[in-house]
C-alpha positions as CSV (number, residue, x, y, z in Angstrom):
1,X,106.1,92.8,71.6
2,X,109.6,90.5,71.7
3,X,111.1,93.2,73.6
4,X,108.1,93.4,76.1
5,X,108.6,89.6,76.9
6,X,112.4,89.9,77.3
7,X,112.1,92.7,79.5
8,X,109.2,90.7,81.6
9,X,111.5,87.4,81.6
10,X,114.4,89.2,82.7
11,X,113.1,92.1,84.4
12,X,115.9,91.5,87.2
13,X,118.9,92.0,84.9
14,X,117.0,95.2,83.4
15,X,116.3,96.8,86.6
16,X,120.2,96.3,87.6
17,X,120.7,98.7,84.6
18,X,118.2,101.2,85.2
19,X,119.7,101.6,89.0
20,X,123.2,101.7,87.3
21,X,122.3,104.4,84.9
22,X,119.6,106.3,86.7
23,X,120.5,106.2,90.3
24,X,117.7,107.9,92.5
25,X,115.8,108.6,89.5
26,X,115.4,104.9,89.5
27,X,112.3,105.2,92.0
28,X,110.5,107.6,89.7
29,X,110.9,105.1,86.7
30,X,109.6,102.6,88.7
31,X,106.3,104.6,90.2
32,X,105.6,105.5,86.5
33,X,105.8,101.7,85.3
34,X,103.2,100.7,88.1
35,X,100.9,103.8,87.7
36,X,100.4,102.8,84.3
37,X,100.2,99.7,84.2
38,X,97.4,100.1,86.7
39,X,96.0,103.5,85.6
40,X,96.0,103.4,81.8
41,X,93.4,100.9,80.4
42,X,95.5,100.5,77.1
43,X,98.3,98.8,79.1
44,X,97.5,95.6,80.7
45,X,100.1,94.1,79.8
46,X,102.9,95.7,81.5
47,X,104.5,93.5,84.4
48,X,103.0,94.5,88.1
49,X,103.6,91.7,90.2
50,X,107.5,90.7,88.8
51,X,108.3,94.3,88.7
52,X,107.5,94.8,92.7
53,X,108.9,91.1,93.4
54,X,112.1,92.2,91.4
55,X,112.5,95.6,93.0
56,X,112.2,94.6,96.3
57,X,115.0,91.7,95.9
58,X,117.4,94.4,94.7
59,X,116.3,96.6,98.0
60,X,117.2,93.4,99.9
61,X,121.2,93.8,98.4
62,X,122.9,96.7,99.9
63,X,124.9,97.3,96.2
64,X,122.0,98.6,94.8
65,X,120.8,100.8,97.8
66,X,117.5,100.8,97.3
67,X,115.1,101.7,100.2
68,X,112.7,99.1,100.4
69,X,110.5,101.5,102.8
70,X,110.4,104.2,100.2
71,X,110.2,101.6,97.6
72,X,106.8,100.4,99.7
73,X,105.3,103.8,99.6
74,X,105.9,104.4,96.1
75,X,104.4,101.6,95.1
76,X,101.5,101.7,96.9
77,X,100.9,105.5,96.1
78,X,101.2,104.3,92.3
79,X,99.1,101.5,93.1
80,X,96.0,103.3,94.1
81,X,96.2,106.6,92.1
82,X,96.9,104.3,88.8
83,X,92.9,102.9,89.9
84,X,91.7,106.1,90.6
85,X,92.7,107.2,87.6
86,X,91.5,104.2,85.7
87,X,88.4,104.6,87.4
88,X,88.1,108.4,86.5
89,X,88.7,107.6,82.8
90,X,86.0,104.9,82.8
91,X,83.2,107.1,84.5
92,X,84.1,110.0,82.0
93,X,84.3,107.8,79.1
94,X,81.9,104.9,80.1
95,X,82.1,101.6,78.6
96,X,80.7,102.9,75.5
97,X,84.3,103.8,74.5
98,X,84.8,99.5,74.6
99,X,82.6,100.0,71.1
100,X,84.7,102.3,69.4
101,X,87.1,100.7,66.5
102,X,90.1,102.5,67.7
103,X,89.5,101.7,71.3
104,X,88.8,97.6,70.1
105,X,92.2,97.9,68.7
106,X,93.9,98.5,71.8
107,X,91.9,96.3,73.9
108,X,90.4,92.8,73.4
109,X,86.7,92.9,74.1
110,X,87.0,89.7,75.9
111,X,89.3,90.3,78.2
112,X,87.3,93.5,79.0
113,X,84.0,91.3,79.4
114,X,85.7,89.0,81.4
115,X,86.4,91.5,83.9
116,X,82.9,92.6,83.6
117,X,81.8,89.3,84.3
118,X,83.9,88.9,87.3
119,X,83.1,92.3,88.6
120,X,79.3,91.6,88.2
121,X,79.6,88.4,90.3
122,X,81.9,89.9,93.2
123,X,80.9,93.5,93.3
124,X,82.9,96.3,95.0
125,X,85.4,93.8,96.4
126,X,86.6,92.8,92.6
127,X,88.6,95.8,93.4
128,X,90.5,94.4,95.9
129,X,90.6,90.8,94.2
130,X,91.6,92.0,90.6
131,X,94.8,93.3,92.2
132,X,96.2,90.1,92.3
133,X,95.1,89.0,88.4
134,X,97.0,90.3,85.6
135,X,94.6,92.1,82.8
136,X,91.9,92.1,85.6
137,X,93.6,94.4,87.6
138,X,93.9,97.3,85.0
139,X,90.2,96.7,83.4
140,X,88.4,96.3,86.8
141,X,88.5,100.1,87.8
142,X,87.4,101.1,84.5
143,X,84.7,99.0,84.9
144,X,83.7,100.2,88.1
145,X,84.0,103.9,86.4
146,X,82.0,103.2,83.8
147,X,79.4,101.3,86.1
148,X,79.2,104.5,88.5
149,X,80.4,102.4,91.4
150,X,79.8,104.3,94.3
151,X,83.3,106.1,95.2
152,X,83.5,106.0,99.0
153,X,82.7,102.1,98.7
154,X,85.8,102.2,95.0
155,X,88.6,103.7,97.1
156,X,87.7,101.5,100.2
157,X,88.2,98.0,98.2
158,X,91.1,100.0,96.0
159,X,93.4,101.0,99.3
160,X,92.7,97.4,100.8
161,X,93.6,95.9,97.9
162,X,96.8,97.7,97.2
163,X,98.0,98.0,100.8
164,X,97.6,93.9,100.2
165,X,98.6,93.5,97.2
166,X,102.0,95.7,97.7
167,X,102.9,94.0,100.9
168,X,102.5,90.6,99.5
169,X,104.8,91.3,96.7
170,X,107.5,93.3,98.6
171,X,108.0,90.8,100.9
172,X,108.4,87.8,98.8
173,X,110.6,89.7,96.7
174,X,112.7,91.2,99.8
175,X,113.3,88.0,101.6
176,X,113.1,85.3,98.8
177,X,114.2,87.3,95.6
178,X,117.7,86.8,96.7
179,X,117.5,83.0,97.5
180,X,120.4,81.1,95.5
181,X,117.2,79.0,93.6
182,X,115.7,82.0,93.0
183,X,118.6,83.8,91.8
184,X,119.5,80.9,89.3
185,X,115.9,80.5,87.8
186,X,114.5,83.8,88.0
187,X,113.0,83.9,84.4
188,X,111.0,80.4,85.3
189,X,109.8,82.3,89.0
190,X,108.8,85.0,86.9
191,X,106.6,82.6,84.5
192,X,105.4,81.0,87.8
193,X,104.1,84.3,89.4
194,X,102.1,85.2,86.1
195,X,101.0,81.5,86.1
196,X,99.7,81.6,89.5
197,X,98.2,84.9,89.2
198,X,96.2,83.9,86.0
199,X,94.6,81.2,87.4
200,X,91.5,82.5,88.3
201,X,91.2,84.8,85.0
202,X,91.1,81.5,83.5
203,X,88.3,79.9,85.7
204,X,86.3,82.8,85.5
205,X,86.6,82.7,81.7
206,X,85.9,79.2,81.4
207,X,82.5,79.8,84.1
208,X,81.3,82.6,81.9
209,X,81.7,80.8,78.8
210,X,79.8,78.0,79.9
211,X,77.5,79.8,81.5
212,X,76.8,82.0,78.1
213,X,76.4,78.4,76.4
214,X,74.1,77.4,79.0
């Protein structure tokens, strides 16, 4: 866990090491990381927003030889395919899997219930909204699949949310990631990104708790 926290807080330096050590294989590594974060429901804690931001910040620096357009295409494909895989897992396993002992050890049931509450409140557009919410974006497709959400409706919001999320993170990283203040305080910026994106999750959880008490 300590290594994961270090990776998230210093993701810029770790990405530099990956680029220097793996060259063009960096594209595949980044694709896999984003796919896992969105597509495998037991890995909701992997960096998403900060990973895209940091990678595109490197792409803006010619020293690292990363193509911003290729990154954009790979991130979009990974996000859409990841959500689709997560949907299929939920559809075939069903939400009943969340009640099994081995699943409960890997997944915080309270977080899953928060995702379900958010999904029930906002319907299909949750898939698009959840893109900007860590934890929820991993659980939402799983809940959608388990709830037998109509697939054409799911893929519509999946594409929309994926495009908006990747575009926003890539544009922000490419144009602001190399600003002197951002580079000097990158860990603080990463924490700020995480904090801002968690606000809707916290608000939803508090409202659900109050409703439950009522």
